[in-house]
N, C-alpha and C positions, 0 to 999 in steps of 0.2 A: 504494499500500500504506500501510496505516496505521503510524505510528511505532512503536506498541506491538508490532505483528506483526514489524517489522523488528528491534526490539531482542530478541525472544524467539528470532528465527531467528539473530542474532548469538551469543547465548548458547549455543544448540545447536551452531553451529560450533565454538566454543571447547572445548565439552565432548567434541566428538568428535576433538579433537586435543589430548587433556590433556597429554601429555608435552611436546610442543613449546610448547604455551601457557604452560606453568608454567615452563619454562626461559626464555622470553621475559619472564615476569612477573618471575622472579628478577632480571634484568638491571634491571628498573624499581625493584624492592624495594631493592637494593644503593645505586642511585644515589640515590633519595629519602632513604633512612635516613642516608646519608653527609652529604648537604647539611643535612637537618633537625638531625642531631646536632651538626654543626659550627656551625651557627647558634644552636643551644641552648647550646654551650658559650660562644660569644661572648657571648650575652645574660646567661648566669650569671656569667661574669667581670665584665662591666659592671655588673651589679647588686651583685656582691661589693664591687668597688671603690667604687661610690657609697655602699654601706653603711659600709665602713671610713672613707671620707672624711668622712661624716656625723658619726661619733664624734668627729672632729676639730673638726667645726663650720664652717660657711661664713663665720664671722666671725674666722677666723685668718688672720694674715699672717706670714710668716716671711722675715726678711731675712739673707742670709749675704754674707760678703765674696767678691770675685772678679768678673770680667765674666760675661756671659751665656755658659753652657757647656750644650751639648745634653744632657749627662748629668744635668743638674741637674732636668731635668723627669721624671725617673724616680720620685723619691719626695718625699714631702713629710713633713718631720720625722722622716725615716728609714725609711719604709715606706709602704704602701698603707693600712694601718690605723692610727688612732691617731696623735696628733701629738707623742709624746714623744720619739720616738727621734732619736738623732744620726747624721745621714747622714755618709758618708765623703766624698761630693762636697760637700755643704753644709758651709759652715764652715771651709773649708780655703782659705788665702789664696791668691791667684793673682798672683805677683809682688809689688809693694808695696802691694796693696790691702788694706784691713783696715776692720773696724768696732770702734768703742771703747766703753767703758763711759761715757765722757763723753758720746758721741753718744746712747747709750741714755737718759741722764737728760733730754736735750734733747727727744728724740722722745716720752718720756713725758708731755710737756706738751702735745702736739700735739692739736687737736681730734679727738674720736671715739676717742682711745686710752683703752681701760679699764684693761688690764694689758699691761705690758712686762716679758718674762723674757728678760734678757741672760744667755747661758749660755756656759759654758766646757766642753770636752770634750776627753778623750784616752784613750787606752788605757793601762791602768795594771795591774800584777800584783795580783790578789785572792786572798787565802787564807781558807779556812773549813775548820776542823778539820784534816784531813790533806791536804785538797784545795787545789790550787795552779792558777791559770789566769791568763790575761789577758782583761779584759773592757773595755768602753766606759764610762767614768765621765762623768757629765754634772752640772756644776755649775748649779744652778737657784736662782732667786730664790724662796724659800719663800713670799712674798705672792702670787706670781703662778702658781706651780707647778700647783695644783689646777685654774685656769682654762685654763691652755694645754697641759697633759699630754694631755687629751683621752682618758684611760682611767680606768675606775673603779678603785677599791681593792678588792682580793679579801679582804684581811685587813689588820688594823692601821689606819694612817691615813696621810694626807698629811704632808709636811714641813711645819713651823710656824716662825715667826720666832724661836721660843725653842729651836729645835733647834741643837745643836752636837755634831759628829762623829756625826751619824744619818744613815741612808741608808733609801731606799725602793727595792726591788729589782724588776725585771721578772719576769714569769711564768716565763719559761724560765730565768732565773738561779736561781729558788727550785726550781722543779719539775725541771728537767733537768741544769742545769750543776752545781748541789749535792745535787740530788734530795732535798731536805728542805723540805716545806712547814711544818716547825714551826721554821723559821728565824727567825721572829718574836721580837724582843727577845733575840736572840743576838748574839754578837760576830763580825764578819768584820774581816779586815785588808786595807786597801788602801794598797799602797807601804808595808808594815809599820806602818802606823798603825791603830789599833782604831777600829771605827765600830759603832754599835748599829742593828740593823735595826728600823725603827719601822712599816714597811708593805710589803706585796707587792701589786703591781698585777696587776689582772685580765688575762686573755690578750687581746691586740689583734689577734693574727693577721698582725703586720706581718712582712714578708719582703723588704723593699727594702734598699738600701744601709744599712749600718750596723746592720742587724737589727731597727731600731725599737726601741719601748720594751720589748717581751719580753726583750731581750737586753741591758739596760743597767741601769746603777745610778746613782741620782740622790742628790746629797749637796748640802748648802747651798753657795750660791756663795761664801760666806767661806771654807769649808773648801777649795773648789775652788781658790781664787786662791793659798792656801798650797801646796796638793798640786802644782799645775802651775806655780807661781812666775810667775804672770801677773796684774798688776792693771791693764793698760792695755787690751788688745786682747781682744774677745769672739770666741766662735765663731759665734754665731747669736743673733738676736732673735727671740723668739716673742711676737707681739703680739695680744691680743684687743680686737676693736672694739667699741663700745658698740652696743646693740641698735638704737638709734634712727639709726644712721649707716650710710651705704653702704661697705661693704668695699672695693670699687674706688676710690671717692672718697678714703677714707682713705689707701688704699695710694698713689694719687696724689700726695696731699699730703707723705706721708713720702718718696716718691721726690724730690720737688722739693726738699724740706729737706736730704735726704742729698746731693744733687747739689750744693747750695750749700755745705754743710759740707766736701765733698771738693773742691770748686773745680773740677769737671769739667762737661763738657756731657753730654747724654743718649747721644751716639753713642760716647762714651768712658766710659760708667758703669762703675765698678769694684766694683759690688756687685749683688747678685741679689735681687728682690723677688718672692715668690711667694705666691699665695692658693690656697686649695683649689678654687675654680672654675677657675684656670687649669690646675692639675694634672689635674682631672677632664676638661677639654677635650682636654689632650694625650693623655692615656691613652685617651680615647675615640677619638680620631683614629687613634693607633696600633692600637688593638683593632679599628676598623672596616676599616682597611687589610689588617691581617692575617686577618680573616675574609673579605674579598673573595678574598684570594689562595687561602686554602684552599678556600673555596667553588668557585672556578674549578677547582681541581684536581679536588674531588669531582664537578664537573659533567661531568668526562670520563667516569666512570663512567655517569652518566645518559645521556651522548650514544650511548655504547656500547649501553645499554639501548634507546633509540630506534631504533638501526640493527637491533636485534634484532627490534624490533616490525615495522619495514619488512620485513625478511626473511621473518617469518612470514606478513605479509599478501600479499606476493608469492607465496609459497608456496600460500597459502589460495586466491588468484585462480586459479592454475593447477589446484588439485584441484577447484574449484567451477565450472570453466568451463561444463561441461555444465548444471550447475544454474543458471548465469547464463541461458543459452539457454532453458532451461524457463521461468524467470520472465519473460523478456522475451516469450517467445511467449503468456504467459497475461496480457500487458498491463503489466508492469512497466517503469516508465521509467528513462532513465538516471539520473536524480536518486535514484530508489529504490534502484538498485544501488550508487551512491556512498554513500547513508545507511546501506546495510546493512554495508559494510566499514568505514565510519568508526566505527559504533557498535561493531563488533568491536573495532577498534583502541582506541577510546574506553574499552571495558570492560576491556581488559587493562591500560591506563594506570591507570584507577581502582583495580582491584584490586592492581596493583603498588604504587601510592601509598599505599593503605590499609595494606598490609602492611608497607610501609617505614616509614610513621609509627609503627605498632605496634612495630616494631624499635627505632626511635629512642627510644622511651620505655623498652624494656628496657635500651638502652645508657645513658641519662640515669640510670636508677636504679643501675646499676653503677657509673657515674662519681661519683654522689653518695655511694655507700657507701664510695667510695675517697676521699671528701672532695675530689673535683674539682667546681668549680662547673658547674652546667648548669641551663638553665631552658626553658621552653616558654610559648607563648601560643596562643590560639585563632586568632589571625591566622597565626601559623606552620603550625598544623595544616591550616587551610584553604588557605593558599597552597601548602603541599607538596602537597596532594591535587589542586588545580587544575592546578598545574605539571605533574604526573605525567599528568593527563588530557590536557593541551595536548600534551605530548610525544608520547602516544599518537596523538591526531588528526593532528598535522602528519607523523608517521611513516607514517600510513595513507592519507594524501591522494593520494600518487602511485600506489599500488597501486589504490586505489578508482576513481580516473580511468581507469586501465588496464582495469579491469574494465568500467567503463561503456561503453567504446569497442568492446567486443567484438561484432560483428555477429551477431545471434541464429542465423542459419543456420551460421556456422563455430563458434559455441559448441556447437550441438547436435551437430555432426559430430565434436567434439573427443574424443579417447580418452585 
């Protein structure tokens, strides 16, 4: 028999059992939609993380006190977006470990270092009009602030060397905490000391430890030293590397210098050096592992759908036993019978995969409207469709072989 005839006959069989066929297809639809949607969310999350990390730049290095701790891989500069934020894990001394302003002066002279922002941070009471709250205050070097913050200015300007008791506030501080985007050039009080707002940062979308730049207030480092009563130890170093230098090589040079300054070996390193690339690698690894776990769970529904296909095909064989006998008596070979049922199973898989992908687009649209990241690609669509067809074929192999083994005489006698 011609393949075209077998395919048309398979479609006719599906149409004659519409209810059962559609119930079987529904299982494939749910499985494919679940898998494609989860992979899409993973892709969207990865793209969002890369986009936010790119706002910081691949030529930024952060140095914080304390040995290597797992929780420090969660954020970079306080969140996944923008590099300005003060992380709660970064910058906290662990035991006697510390990084100092004296060390910052030495590192500024190292090859490849363009800017070094030695920062101080703490949570302080902040008052504006009748509102009082506690926010993260970051003391920053005005000469390096613009280059290392990684976030644009929404209104006003960055801090400059001439600023004294001036602040730049994060997007959420102005828009949510104080709910006043006219806060520019107005006075706020930090620990009962008045500061003038000279700039408002654009939204970075930071959501990591410390809240990122969106939830922070930046003041000149000279004011921060007075406010926090600290002139020796820094909370973190944010370093911008010259464009013609390798960030990894500069990071290695800085690590060697700090090891020498601290008088420790690498296995007893009491500071943490982080680059955007290392954070991206860590986050990508975590995201990939989580995606595989979720896809494994979603695959259970597709497995159930495959079992449904097998069940439908076994029932189809029983219902068409006499038809099989007629086909064989007319000269159809065993392989023709196998192809007939495989076409039927593959068609069920294809329809289920197509509808499942269509459903995943609807899910992606809903997620995006709720500001959840989701993405898709031609490879994902084609892969989902092929996978559903393969599931259908695999589920139909056994019923197809059983149908082909039925002797023509027995098939014709079957009632």
